[in-house]
N, C-alpha and C positions, 0 to 999 in steps of 0.2 A: 311122122305123126307129131313128134314133139314140137317141130317148128310150127306146124299148123296150130297146135295148142297154144303156143306162146303168142302167135299172132292174134288168136282169138282173145287171149288174156289181155293183149295190148289195147283192145277196145275199152276194157274196164280199168286197166292201169295205164292211163292214156299215153300213147306214143304217137307222135306226129307222123302221118296225117290222120291216123285212125282216131285221134283225140277229138276230131270234129264231131263224132257221133255223140259224145257226152255233152259238149258245149251246146250243140243244137237241141238236144233233148232237154237240157236244163232250161233253156230259154222258153221251150214250149210248155214246160211244167210251171204254169203261172201261179199256182197256190204255194204259199210259203211252207206249209207243212209237207206238201209233196216234194218240194225241193230239198227240205231238210232230210227226209227219208231217203231220197235219191243220193244225197251226199254221204250218208252213213252206209248205204248198202252197196253202192257202185264199186268201190275198190275191193270190198270183201268178195264180190263175185270174181273179180280178176285174180285175187289171191287163191281162191278155191280152184279156178281153172289152172293156174300155174302149178299148183300142187299135184295135178294129175299128169304132168309132163315127165318124161324120163330124162333125168339129169338137169343140170343148171342151164340157165339161158345162155345163148352164145354171146361172145364178147361184143360183137357189133351191135347187138340189141341193147346192151348196157350203155354203150356209147350214145346210141340214139336216145336212151332214157335221159342221160345228162343233157343232151342237146335240147330235148323237149322241155325239160325243167327250165333251162335257161331261156328258151324262146318264149314260153308262156309267162315267165316272170318278167321278161322285158316288155311283152305286150301289155301286161297288167299296168305298167306305168302310164300308158296313154289312156286307160279306161276311166270314165267318170261315172258310169252307171253301176251302182253297187252290186246288182244281181249278176251282170256280166263279169264284173271284177271278181266276184266270188267263184264263178265257174272257171275262169282262167287261172286263178290262184290254186284251185283244187287240182286242175290238170298239172300244174307245175309241181305241186307237192306230191301227188300220187305217182308221178313218173319216177321219183326217187325211191319208191318202194321196190323197184327192180334191183336196187343195190342192197336190199335187206334180206336176201335169200328167200324170195317169195315161195319157192317150192319146199322149204323146210317144213318138217312136221311138228315143230315146237309150238307153233301158233304165235310166236313173237311178232311176226310180220303183221298178223291180224291186229295185234295191240297197237303197233305203230300206225296202221291205217286208221284205227278208231281214234287214236289220239290226234291225228291230223284232221280227221273229218269232223269231229265233234264241235270244235270252235267254229268251223265253217257252217255247220248246221245252225248254230246260234245266230250267226250273221244272217243266214237266210231267213230265219224267223223275224229278226229285227228289221230286215229289209222289207218284209211284208207289212210290218207296222208302219214304216215310213211311207210305203205306197198307199196304204189305206188313209193316211193322214194328208198326204200331199199329192197323191196321184202318181208319184214317181220317187225313186231314190237316186237322185242325180246330183253329184257333187257340183256345187256352183249354183244350182237351182234352189236348193234348200240349204241355206248357209246359217251359221251362227246357232246351231241347234243346242249348243251348250247353254245358251241364255233362255231359250224358249222351252226346251225339253231336257232338263238337266239329268233326270234319271235315265231316260232312254239313251241320251248321249253318253253317259258314264258307262253303261253296260256295252254299248256299241263300240266305244273306244277299246274297252278291255277285250271284247271278243275279236276285234280286228287285230289287236296286238298278239293275242293268243294264236291267231291263225297264221301270222307271219313269223312264228317261232321265237317269240319273246322268251327269255330265260325263265325257267320253272314250269313252262307249259310243255306238253308232250312233244310237239314238233321240234322244239329246241333240242331235246335229248336224242331224238331220232337223228337230227342233223349232226349233233356232236358225236354220236356213235359212228356215223359214216365218216366224219372227218378223222377221227382217231384211227379207224380201220384203214383209211386210204393214205394217210400221211407217210408211213414208212416206205412203201413200195410204189405209190402212185401219187406223187406230189401234184401232178397236173389235175388229177381228179379233185384234190383238196382245193386247188385254186378255183375250179369251176364251182364247187359247192359253196365256197365263200362268196363268190360273185353272185350266185343265185340268192343266197341269204341277204346280201346287200340289196339286190333288186326287190326282194319281198318287202323288206323293211321300208325301202324308199316308196314303193307303191302303196303300202299301208299308210305311211305318213301323208302322202298326197291325198289319199281318200279321206282320211280324218280331217286334214286341213280344209278340204273342200266342203265337208258336211258340217263339221262341229265348230271350227274356229271362225272368227270374224263376226261382223255385225249381223244381227238377225234380220231376215227379210221382213218388211212391214206387213202386218196382218190387215186383212180386209175389215172394214168397220163391222162391229158386232160378231166377228168370227174369231174363235180361239181354238187352237189345236190342243187336245188333251195330252198330257204327259203319260208316260208309262206308269201304271198303278204301282203302289208301294209293294204289294204282295208279289207282283210279277217281277219287279226289280230285284227283290230278295231272292226269288227263284233263279233268276239269271245269275246273280252273284254266287249263289250256292253251287250252281253248275260250274261256274268258272273256278271256284275254289276246289271243287272236286277234281277238275281237270288238272289244276296245278299239283294237287296231291297225287293224282294218278301219274303225272309226268315223272315223279320220283321213282315209280316202279320200273321205268325204262332205263334207269341208271345201271341196271344189271347187265345191259348190253355193252357197257363201256369196258374195254379191256383192262 
């Protein structure tokens, strides 16, 4: 029964090939608010299911979690559409939650999941803003946003960096706790985690470069795209600052 429970949880804490359920559902959830809610709730369901199992997950499942994280981080490198990129990055991040004792009753794993998901939810909302303005959020199609939409570009860059575990944000401290815990007895795990982190940051840099950096695409005569409102920009900034502050709470998991 425990194995069946873990396999069901693997749909929500995505393990390949069961991870396809989330990525397909995310693409079908066309509204940005729905996608944000899905990002926040999906891993919490997986953790709740894992908590009902008897005992810890088997070792082969943890190895599959590392492989899934690496696979989706690598695949995110080739993606140019921001919505799909967000879904693949989420699958990579959440797979590592299997290494945070998902069945523990302390609730710490739920905090790790929330810290990983919240920046992705912000990216999903910003993706919706880009889609409303340009019809798509595709790197290379809408370039040079820093020049035409500076406020939206600023919060988008910060949200993407928070998603790929930039220091001070929650995902960074989750990864750091996993690295510290694995280094003494499992150096190979540490190497995989570092490789996954490198792939996250590389994928994030490529996405930012394709959307924000470079010359702005010429506007049609008489047509001008509106930037993010000042109040909305401050709201996003406040959310990102709260995430940075919340990330410090996860330092308690460091040995």
